[in-house]
C-alpha positions in Angstrom: -10.8 62.5 24.8 -9.8 62.5 28.3 -6.2 61.5 29.6 -7.4 58.2 31.0 -9.1 57.1 27.9 -6.0 57.8 25.8 -4.0 55.8 28.2 -6.4 52.8 28.0 -6.4 53.0 24.0 -2.7 53.3 23.9 -2.3 50.3 26.0 -4.7 48.1 23.7 -2.9 49.4 20.6 0.5 48.3 22.1 -0.8 45.0 23.1 -2.4 44.5 20.0 0.7 45.2 18.2 3.0 42.9 20.3 0.3 40.1 19.6 0.5 40.8 15.6 4.1 40.6 15.8 4.3 37.4 17.9 1.9 35.7 15.7 3.7 36.9 12.7 6.8 35.5 13.9 5.5 32.0 14.9 3.2 31.5 12.0 6.1 31.0 9.4 5.4 29.3 5.9 5.3 25.6 5.9 8.4 24.1 4.9 8.6 20.9 2.6 10.7 18.2 4.7 11.8 15.3 2.9 13.7 12.0 3.5 14.2 8.5 2.1 15.2 5.2 3.5 14.8 1.4 3.0 12.5 -1.1 4.8 11.4 -4.5 4.3 14.6 -5.3 3.2 15.5 -3.4 0.0 12.6 -1.9 -0.7 12.9 2.2 -0.9 10.6 4.4 0.9 10.0 8.3 0.5 8.4 10.7 3.0 7.3 14.3 2.1 5.4 16.8 4.2 4.9 20.2 5.0 5.7 21.5 8.7 6.0 24.8 10.0 8.2 23.8 12.6 10.7 22.1 10.2 10.7 18.8 12.3 12.5 15.7 10.7 10.7 12.5 11.9 13.3 10.1 9.8 14.5 8.6 13.0 10.9 8.0 14.4 9.7 6.6 11.1 12.6 4.1 10.9 11.9 2.9 14.3 8.3 2.5 13.5 9.2 0.3 10.5 11.6 -1.7 12.3 9.0 -2.7 14.7 6.3 -3.2 11.8 8.8 -5.5 10.2 9.4 -7.3 13.4 5.8 -8.1 13.4 4.9 -8.9 9.9 7.9 -9.5 7.7 8.1 -13.5 6.6 12.1 -12.8 5.7 12.7 -12.5 9.4 13.1 -15.7 11.2 11.8 -14.6 14.7 9.1 -12.1 13.4 5.6 -12.6 14.8 4.2 -13.9 11.6 7.4 -16.3 10.9 6.9 -17.7 14.5 3.0 -18.3 14.0 3.8 -20.0 10.8 6.1 -22.6 12.7 3.2 -23.0 15.0 -0.5 -23.3 15.3 -1.4 -20.5 17.7 -0.2 -17.0 18.4 -0.7 -14.4 20.9 -0.1 -11.0 19.4 3.1 -9.1 20.7 2.1 -6.1 18.5 -0.4 -3.9 17.5 0.0 -4.8 14.0 -1.1 -8.2 13.6 -4.9 -8.0 14.2 -5.6 -5.1 11.7 -4.4 -6.8 8.7 -5.8 -10.3 9.6 -9.3 -8.1 10.0 -8.9 -6.6 6.7 -7.7 -9.7 4.9 -11.0 -11.5 6.2 -13.4 -9.0 4.4 -11.3 -8.7 1.0 -10.8 -12.3 0.8 -14.7 -12.8 1.1 -15.5 -9.8 -1.1 -13.0 -11.2 -3.9 -14.2 -14.9 -3.5 -10.8 -15.6 -2.4 -8.6 -13.8 -5.3 -6.8 -12.2 -2.3 -5.5 -14.6 0.2 -2.9 -14.4 2.4 -2.5 -18.1 2.7 -1.1 -18.7 -0.8 2.3 -18.3 0.4 3.1 -22.3 -0.3 2.0 -21.7 -3.8 4.1 -18.8 -4.3 7.0 -20.4 -2.6 7.0 -23.5 -4.9 6.7 -21.2 -8.1 9.8 -19.4 -6.9 8.7 -16.2 -5.9 9.2 -16.3 -2.0 12.2 -17.1 0.5 11.5 -21.0 -0.3 13.4 -23.0 -2.8 12.8 -22.2 -6.6 11.0 -25.2 -8.3 9.1 -26.0 -11.4 6.2 -27.8 -9.6 4.1 -30.4 -11.4 0.2 -30.7 -11.0 0.3 -33.5 -8.3 2.6 -31.0 -6.2 0.1 -27.9 -6.7 -2.8 -30.2 -5.7 -1.2 -31.4 -2.7 -0.4 -27.7 -1.4 -4.0 -26.4 -2.3 -5.3 -29.0 0.3 -4.2 -26.6 3.0 -4.8 -23.3 0.8 -7.7 -20.8 1.9 -8.1 -17.8 4.5 -11.2 -20.0 6.0 -8.4 -22.3 7.6 -7.4 -18.8 9.9 -9.4 -17.9 13.0 -8.6 -15.1 15.0 -9.7 -12.3 17.9 -7.9 -9.3 19.2 -5.7 -11.3 21.0 -4.3 -14.1 19.1 -4.4 -16.0 15.7 -4.7 -19.5 15.1 -5.0 -22.0 12.2 -6.7 -25.2 11.8 -3.7 -27.0 9.9 -0.4 -26.7 10.9 0.9 -26.4 7.3 -1.1 -22.9 6.7 1.2 -20.2 6.2 0.3 -16.4 6.2 2.3 -13.8 4.2 1.0 -10.3 3.9 3.4 -9.4 1.2 0.4 -8.3 -1.0 -0.7 -5.7 1.5 2.3 -5.1 3.7 4.0 -2.3 2.0 0.5 -0.4 1.8 0.0 -1.1 5.5 3.3 0.4 6.2 2.4 3.3 4.6 -0.7 3.6 6.6 1.4 3.3 9.7 3.7 6.1 8.6 0.9 8.6 7.4 -1.0 7.7 10.8 2.0 8.8 12.9 2.4 11.9 10.9 -1.3 12.9 11.5 -0.7 12.2 15.0 2.1 15.1 14.8 -0.1 17.5 13.7 1.0 17.1 9.8 -2.0 18.1 7.6 -0.4 17.7 4.0 2.0 14.6 3.4 3.2 12.1 0.9 4.3 8.6 2.0 5.6 6.0 -0.6 6.8 2.5 0.3 8.0 0.3 -2.7 5.4 2.4 -5.0 2.5 2.5 -2.8 1.5 5.8 -1.6 -1.1 7.7 0.5 -1.4 11.6 0.6 -2.9 13.7 3.2 -3.9 17.4 2.1 -2.4 18.6 -1.1 1.1 19.6 -2.6 0.7 23.2 -1.0 4.2 24.4 -2.6 2.1 24.2 -6.2 -1.3 24.4 -4.7 -2.0 21.2 -6.7 -3.2 17.8 -5.5 -0.5 15.2 -5.2 0.5 13.6 -8.3 1.3 9.9 -8.5 2.7 8.3 -11.9 1.6 5.1 -13.4 4.2 2.8 -15.0 3.9 1.8 -18.5 3.3 -2.0 -18.5 5.9 -2.2 -21.6 8.5 -0.9 -19.5 11.6 -3.0 -18.5 13.7 -2.6 -15.6 16.2 -1.0 -17.4 13.9 1.7 -19.2 10.8 2.7 -16.9 8.2 4.7 -18.9 5.5 6.6 -17.4 1.9 5.9 -18.9 -0.2 7.9 -16.7 -0.4 10.5 -13.7 -3.2 10.3 -11.3 -4.0 13.4 -9.1 -4.9 12.6 -5.4 -6.0 14.1 -2.1 -6.5 12.5 1.2 -6.7 9.1 -0.6 -4.1 6.0 -1.0 -3.1 4.1 -4.1 -1.4 1.1 -4.9 -0.4 -0.6 -8.1 0.0 -4.1 -8.9 1.6 -5.5 -12.4 3.1 -8.3 -13.8 5.9 -6.4 -15.8 9.0 -7.0 -13.8 8.4 -10.0 -11.4 8.1 -13.2 -13.1 10.2 -16.3 -13.9 11.5 -17.9 -17.1 11.5 -21.4 -17.6 12.2 -23.5 -20.7 11.5 -20.2 -22.7 7.9 -19.7 -20.9 7.3 -16.5 -18.7 5.4 -17.1 -15.4 4.0 -14.4 -13.5 4.5 -13.6 -9.8 0.6 -13.5 -9.5 -0.5 -16.8 -8.5 -4.1 -17.8 -8.3 -5.1 -19.4 -5.1 -8.0 -21.3 -6.7 -6.0 -22.8 -9.4 -2.4 -22.9 -8.1 -0.9 -21.5 -11.2 0.3 -18.2 -12.4 -2.5 -16.0 -13.7 -3.0 -15.8 -17.6 -5.4 -12.9 -18.6 -5.0 -9.6 -20.6 -4.9 -7.3 -17.5 -1.4 -5.9 -17.1 -1.5 -3.5 -14.5 -4.3 -2.4 -11.8 -4.2 0.8 -9.8 -6.5 0.9 -7.1 -7.4 4.0 -4.9 -9.3 3.6 -1.5 -9.1 5.4 2.0 -6.1 3.2 3.2 -3.2 2.0 1.5 -3.5 -1.5 2.9 -7.0 -1.9 1.5 -5.5 -0.7 -2.0 -2.9 -2.8 -2.2 -4.7 -6.1 -1.5 -7.5 -5.1 -3.9 -4.6 -4.4 -6.5 -3.5 -8.0 -6.1 -7.0 -9.5 -5.8 -8.0 -7.5 -9.3 -4.6 -9.1 -11.0 -5.8 -12.2 -10.1 -9.4 -11.8 -11.1 -8.7 -10.0 -14.8 -10.1 -6.9 -15.7 -13.6 -8.2 -16.4 -14.2 -9.6 -12.8 -12.6 -6.3 -11.3 -14.7 -4.0 -13.2 -17.6 -5.9 -11.8 -16.2 -5.7 -8.5 -15.8 -2.0 -8.9 -19.4 -1.4 -10.0 -20.8 -3.1 -6.5 -18.1 -0.7 -4.9 -18.1 2.3 -5.9 -16.3 3.7 -3.1 -13.3 2.0 -4.6 -11.4 3.7 -7.8 -9.2 2.1 -9.8 -7.2 2.4 -13.2 -6.7 -0.8 -15.2 -4.4 -1.4 -18.2 -5.1 -4.6 -20.2 -4.2 -5.6 -23.8 -7.0 -6.3 -26.4 -7.1 -9.3 -28.5 -5.4 -7.4 -31.3 -2.6 -6.7 -28.8 -3.1 -3.2 -28.3 -3.4 -1.6 -24.8 -6.5 -0.4 -23.5 -7.8 1.2 -20.2 -10.6 1.6 -17.8 -11.0 4.2 -15.3 -13.5 4.5 -12.5 -15.9 7.7 -12.4 -14.2 10.8 -10.7 -10.6 9.4 -10.8 -8.4 12.4 -12.1 -6.2 10.6 -14.5 -3.9 12.1 -17.0 -2.2 10.2 -19.7 1.2 10.9 -20.2 1.9 13.4 -23.2 -1.4 15.3 -22.2 
């Protein structure tokens, strides 16, 4: 081997060694970054993700959620949605209003009005919103029902309008899920490939929990739980999916010894009365899962199962009571559910 060839070979080996050392030093193991906070008033959020650079995006996430609330939070007097509710037409000021209208329109029609963002006046009169708590009579309910219905809303990519000034929008049945999507989309834009984002119990995950080399795990609350004693009924494993749960176990009013659910049926104007106790829905986006979980609680388990059979892209785990008072469940095919204690 001549000297020139030896020098070239030595140079290639040296360069290769330098490249290997550089790549090794700059390809550290992903680190789990976690942080929590509050949004939409007192609602807790939790963010977990793996990042080789160990970046903490809490400041950015908080800023995003502040802007999100300024658009769609009915408890903020000067939010976009609050201003629209006082007027007849609103020109969008943010990117958040149009997408939730578009999804609401589709889910409203697919569920025959079980999911209806115009139900807010009925929610308020039953004492579950920012309005004055009352115990309404049938005439008051019938009067409000004359301006309930998403068909009274029209919109395009620039503005939203209503055919009756009394119509009010409230996206609380999908806002937590939508907020989750907004945070997840931000993390994806930052190059995050494995994350878990939860707002008030609504969750969307990307990738897996790589520290344990397992899918992300989400607990389902036992419907017999109380606020002082929350028990886990089951665990669902997810990858690249969202899940939202709606139930009537905590949020209710008691009037003259009678318990009234916070889930209002827009068609009747009254709180729902049926055996479905909890609906956990999985979908590509958390906003869709959140809206459908609410719709299922209005529809009841039999109509919900019919919907699921017609929409195999949606997953669900339903908990309902039998005529004998025992708990029964329904899970869609392919949903990875593990009952507590298994």
